[in-house]
DRENLOMAR-808607 format. One record per residue (C-alpha): residue in three letters; x negated, y negated, z negated. Coordinates in nm, 2 decimals. Each point is the difference from the previous one (the first is absolute). Layout:
residu px py pz
ALA X Y Z
...
END
This chain:
residu px py pz
MET 0.20 1.62 0.01
ALA 0.19 -0.35 0.12
THR 0.30 0.04 0.17
ARG 0.26 -0.22 0.11
ARG 0.33 -0.09 -0.15
GLY 0.15 -0.24 0.22
PRO 0.34 -0.03 0.11
PRO 0.21 0.21 0.19
LYS 0.06 0.01 0.40
PRO 0.28 -0.27 -0.03
ALA 0.32 0.06 0.29
GLY -0.15 -0.33 0.19
GLN -0.20 -0.29 0.05
ARG 0.04 -0.28 -0.19
ARG -0.14 -0.35 0.12
GLU -0.07 -0.30 -0.21
GLU 0.04 -0.33 0.19
SER -0.13 -0.37 -0.10
ARG 0.06 -0.34 0.15
SER -0.22 -0.31 -0.12
ARG 0.00 -0.39 0.08
GLY -0.35 -0.12 0.13
PRO -0.31 0.11 0.22
LYS 0.07 0.40 0.08
LYS -0.24 0.24 -0.20
LYS -0.18 0.27 0.13
SER 0.18 0.35 -0.08
VAL -0.18 0.26 -0.14
ALA -0.11 0.20 0.33
MET -0.10 -0.30 0.13
GLN -0.25 0.00 -0.17
MET -0.10 0.34 0.04
GLY -0.21 0.18 0.26
SER 0.10 0.34 0.21
PRO 0.05 0.34 -0.18
PRO -0.38 0.14 -0.05
SER -0.10 0.28 0.12
TRP -0.07 0.22 -0.26
THR 0.25 0.23 -0.26
TRP -0.06 0.08 -0.37
GLY 0.15 0.37 0.02
ASP 0.14 0.09 -0.35
ARG -0.30 -0.22 -0.14
LEU 0.23 -0.37 -0.21
VAL -0.27 -0.25 0.12
GLY 0.13 -0.42 0.05
VAL -0.07 -0.33 -0.17
HIS 0.13 -0.20 -0.22
CYS 0.30 -0.20 0.22
SER 0.11 -0.35 -0.13
THR 0.45 -0.09 0.00
ALA -0.01 -0.37 0.10
GLY 0.30 0.01 0.16
GLY 0.13 0.29 -0.22
LEU -0.03 0.36 -0.10
VAL 0.09 0.08 0.35
THR -0.32 -0.14 0.16
GLY -0.27 0.22 -0.15
ILE 0.13 0.26 0.12
ALA 0.01 -0.13 0.31
ARG -0.34 -0.10 -0.03
GLY -0.13 0.35 -0.13
ALA 0.17 0.16 0.32
ALA -0.14 -0.15 0.22
LEU -0.34 0.04 -0.18
GLY 0.03 0.39 0.08
CYS 0.02 0.00 -0.36
THR 0.17 0.34 -0.20
ALA -0.02 -0.14 -0.33
ILE 0.07 -0.43 -0.12
GLN -0.11 -0.14 -0.28
LEU 0.23 -0.32 -0.10
PHE 0.07 -0.23 -0.28
THR 0.39 0.01 -0.04
LYS 0.02 -0.41 -0.11
ASN -0.20 -0.23 -0.06
ASN -0.38 0.12 -0.13
ASN -0.04 -0.36 -0.16
ARG 0.33 -0.05 -0.18
TRP 0.14 0.18 -0.33
LEU 0.40 0.07 0.14
ALA 0.14 0.01 0.32
PRO 0.38 -0.01 0.07
PRO 0.20 0.34 -0.04
LEU -0.06 0.22 0.35
ALA 0.35 -0.06 0.16
GLY 0.20 0.29 0.15
GLU -0.10 -0.14 0.40
GLU -0.30 0.03 -0.07
ILE -0.07 0.29 -0.17
ARG 0.19 0.25 0.30
ALA -0.19 -0.25 0.21
PHE -0.32 0.15 -0.14
LEU 0.04 0.36 -0.02
THR 0.16 -0.01 0.37
ALA -0.29 -0.17 0.12
TRP -0.23 0.23 -0.18
THR 0.26 0.32 0.15
ASP -0.05 -0.07 0.32
SER -0.37 -0.11 0.06
PRO -0.35 0.28 -0.05
ILE -0.11 -0.13 -0.30
ARG 0.05 0.31 -0.24
PHE -0.13 -0.17 -0.33
ILE 0.06 -0.39 -0.18
MET -0.14 0.00 -0.32
ALA 0.04 -0.42 -0.17
HIS -0.28 -0.18 -0.27
ALA 0.20 -0.21 -0.20
GLY -0.10 -0.34 -0.08
TYR -0.35 -0.11 -0.07
LEU 0.12 -0.27 -0.35
ILE 0.08 0.33 -0.24
ASN -0.25 0.06 -0.25
LEU 0.09 0.31 -0.20
ALA -0.30 0.02 -0.17
SER 0.05 -0.39 -0.12
PRO 0.00 -0.16 -0.37
ASP 0.23 -0.24 0.03
GLN 0.40 -0.02 -0.04
LYS 0.07 -0.14 0.26
ILE -0.22 0.17 0.26
THR 0.18 0.28 -0.17
GLU 0.30 -0.05 0.04
GLN -0.01 -0.16 0.33
SER -0.19 0.34 0.17
MET 0.22 0.23 -0.17
GLU 0.35 -0.17 0.12
SER -0.20 -0.07 0.35
MET -0.11 0.37 0.01
ARG 0.37 0.11 -0.09
THR 0.11 -0.15 0.36
GLU -0.32 0.12 0.20
ILE 0.13 0.41 -0.15
LEU 0.35 -0.07 0.12
ARG -0.04 -0.19 0.30
ALA -0.28 0.28 0.09
GLU 0.29 0.24 -0.07
MET 0.24 -0.19 0.19
LEU -0.21 0.06 0.30
LYS -0.09 0.33 -0.02
ILE -0.33 -0.04 -0.02
PRO -0.25 0.25 -0.20
PHE -0.25 -0.20 -0.12
LEU -0.04 -0.24 -0.15
VAL -0.41 -0.15 -0.05
ILE -0.04 -0.23 -0.36
HIS -0.35 -0.12 -0.09
PRO -0.02 0.08 -0.35
GLY -0.08 -0.37 -0.12
SER -0.24 -0.15 -0.18
HIS -0.01 0.00 -0.43
LYS -0.14 -0.41 0.04
GLY -0.27 0.08 -0.23
THR 0.19 0.21 -0.28
SER -0.23 0.36 0.07
GLU 0.05 0.28 0.29
GLY 0.10 0.19 -0.26
LEU 0.27 -0.16 -0.11
GLY 0.12 -0.14 0.36
ILE 0.06 0.36 0.13
ARG 0.27 0.04 -0.36
TYR 0.12 -0.27 0.09
ILE 0.06 0.09 0.43
THR 0.13 0.40 -0.13
ASP 0.22 -0.21 -0.30
ARG 0.19 -0.16 0.26
LEU 0.02 0.19 0.27
ASN 0.10 0.29 -0.26
ILE 0.31 -0.27 -0.09
LEU 0.07 -0.09 0.40
LEU 0.00 0.39 0.12
ASP 0.23 0.05 -0.27
GLU 0.18 -0.25 0.09
SER 0.03 0.14 0.30
THR 0.07 0.32 0.03
PHE 0.28 -0.04 0.32
SER -0.29 -0.04 0.21
ASN -0.21 0.27 0.20
THR -0.32 -0.30 0.09
ARG -0.38 0.11 -0.12
ILE -0.22 -0.28 -0.20
LEU -0.34 -0.01 0.19
PHE -0.25 -0.14 -0.22
GLU -0.21 -0.12 0.25
GLY -0.38 0.03 -0.09
THR -0.16 -0.39 -0.01
ALA -0.32 -0.12 0.07
GLY -0.10 -0.15 -0.32
GLN 0.03 -0.35 0.03
GLY 0.05 -0.19 -0.33
GLN 0.16 0.14 -0.23
CYS 0.18 0.28 0.18
ILE 0.07 0.37 -0.09
GLY -0.02 0.27 0.29
HIS -0.39 -0.04 0.07
ARG -0.10 0.40 -0.14
PHE 0.12 0.28 0.03
GLU 0.06 -0.01 -0.37
HIS 0.28 -0.26 0.01
LEU 0.20 0.17 0.22
ARG -0.02 0.32 -0.17
ASP 0.09 -0.15 -0.35
LEU 0.31 -0.20 0.22
LEU 0.10 0.34 0.08
ALA -0.05 0.19 -0.31
GLY 0.21 -0.33 -0.17
VAL 0.29 0.09 0.21
ARG 0.30 0.22 -0.13
ASP 0.20 0.07 0.30
ILE -0.33 0.03 0.27
ASP 0.20 0.20 0.22
ARG 0.08 -0.42 0.14
VAL -0.39 -0.08 -0.02
GLY -0.26 -0.01 0.20
ILE -0.33 -0.18 0.18
CYS -0.10 -0.13 0.31
LEU -0.35 -0.05 -0.01
ASP -0.09 -0.35 0.32
THR -0.38 0.07 0.07
ALA -0.12 -0.41 0.03
HIS 0.09 0.02 -0.35
LEU -0.16 0.37 -0.10
PHE -0.32 -0.19 0.19
ALA 0.02 -0.30 -0.25
ALA 0.04 0.23 -0.32
GLY -0.35 0.19 0.12
TYR 0.15 0.26 0.18
ASP -0.24 0.09 0.29
PHE 0.17 0.30 0.35
ARG -0.24 -0.17 0.22
THR -0.20 0.36 0.06
ALA 0.07 0.35 -0.08
SER -0.14 0.05 -0.26
THR 0.15 -0.29 -0.19
TYR 0.39 0.06 0.13
ALA -0.02 0.31 -0.13
ALA -0.12 -0.12 -0.35
MET 0.22 -0.27 -0.01
TRP 0.38 0.28 0.05
GLU -0.18 0.20 -0.26
GLN -0.07 -0.23 -0.21
PHE 0.37 -0.10 0.02
GLU 0.15 0.40 -0.01
ALA -0.22 0.03 -0.35
ILE 0.20 -0.32 -0.12
VAL 0.32 -0.07 0.18
GLY 0.09 0.25 0.22
LEU 0.08 0.05 0.34
LYS 0.36 0.13 -0.04
TRP 0.06 -0.38 -0.11
LEU -0.08 -0.21 0.31
TYR 0.24 -0.05 0.19
ALA -0.11 -0.32 0.23
LEU -0.29 -0.16 0.12
HIS -0.04 -0.37 0.07
LEU -0.29 -0.01 0.39
ASN -0.22 -0.30 -0.12
ASP -0.30 -0.10 0.13
THR -0.20 -0.26 -0.24
THR -0.18 -0.35 0.04
ARG -0.16 0.08 -0.37
GLU -0.33 0.23 -0.11
LEU -0.01 0.38 -0.18
GLY 0.15 -0.09 -0.38
ALA 0.10 -0.41 0.07
ARG 0.33 0.07 -0.17
VAL 0.11 -0.30 0.21
ASP 0.26 0.09 0.22
ARG 0.03 -0.05 0.36
HIS 0.08 0.21 0.31
SER -0.13 -0.01 0.29
HIS 0.05 0.16 0.39
ILE -0.03 0.39 0.05
GLY -0.42 0.00 0.02
GLU -0.05 -0.35 -0.01
GLY -0.13 -0.03 -0.28
MET -0.17 0.15 -0.33
LEU 0.10 0.37 -0.05
GLY 0.01 -0.01 0.43
ALA 0.15 0.30 0.29
ARG -0.18 0.29 -0.16
ALA 0.21 0.06 -0.36
PHE 0.33 -0.08 0.22
GLY -0.06 0.29 0.19
PHE -0.09 0.24 -0.33
LEU 0.38 -0.17 -0.07
MET 0.09 0.07 0.30
ARG -0.01 0.40 0.10
ASP 0.00 0.07 -0.42
GLU 0.32 0.28 0.01
ARG 0.00 0.00 -0.34
LEU 0.14 -0.37 0.08
HIS 0.20 0.08 0.30
HIS 0.34 -0.01 -0.16
LEU -0.02 -0.35 -0.17
PRO 0.16 -0.32 0.14
MET -0.31 -0.24 0.07
VAL 0.00 -0.33 0.10
CYS -0.19 -0.32 0.10
GLU -0.03 -0.35 -0.18
THR -0.28 -0.15 0.24
PRO 0.08 -0.34 0.05
LYS 0.25 -0.12 0.20
GLY 0.01 -0.28 0.36
LYS 0.28 -0.18 0.11
THR 0.02 0.35 0.30
ASP 0.04 0.36 -0.12
VAL -0.40 -0.05 0.21
GLU -0.16 0.12 -0.37
ASP 0.23 0.30 -0.10
ARG 0.00 0.21 0.28
THR -0.41 -0.05 0.08
ASN -0.02 0.17 -0.35
LEU 0.19 0.20 0.01
GLU -0.09 0.14 0.37
LYS -0.38 0.05 -0.20
LEU 0.22 0.17 -0.25
TYR 0.10 0.28 0.28
ARG -0.28 0.00 0.19
MET -0.17 0.13 -0.36
THR 0.29 0.33 0.01
GLN -0.11 0.08 0.37
ARG -0.38 0.01 -0.12
END
């Protein structure tokens, strides 16, 4: 079961103040609408939150949406490395988290990382970037770090999986200080990416020595693009029966809730708003009412606008699905 490993309550409340030259920018609070009318109770549901303006802004954005769980990047997702976290930044993040309604936070690793690469330079950069990601997640007390398994770049799926697990074993051996669990994200199967078959996820888990430090995150848009249909009661049940037989539900630690613009088996990753894509509302209703999944953190990674209207609408749709 997903449990928050967040910070203890601080003695006092810290505030960050900043001054900048030039035209005033809208604060995070000014960009948000009124608090939502629904509450999630003990469910862990939310969205991927931008941290533009600092890590604490991700918490503010999620709290304004009534999220009980959020996902964020702890660094620029399109850069290999990042400056070390300052003590003040860490304290501000932990205090903001403690003072918010958010009970669970997970991080997503940067998109450049490819642990399956046959290229030595890319491998070295990926390893160093993963070290940064693991350290930052631990310093921020974030319990899950989601990673894309990687692309084998024309070698083979088997060799790519071996590269991933061999390299992750090294990273885990180096980071025994960390309590953060690494989650392999199931992929759409675009290009030569690994992770679009349940068998891939099974083999990734099997290759990790410290099995208690890894798990699986499934993405609904990726599942559908990879060829797994769950739009009817029978196909929904069949998909989970297959997952249980090949991987095991006990290894599922998180869900990304996204609709998709592409057809079943397209192996193309294109997210859409809940109920507005090829999956449709019924598939998400099955997920939201499945009691086996109620303990899991579920976050949307749907397209963003200039305000939080899209996120708010998607969350309201998901909430209404729990009430039917």
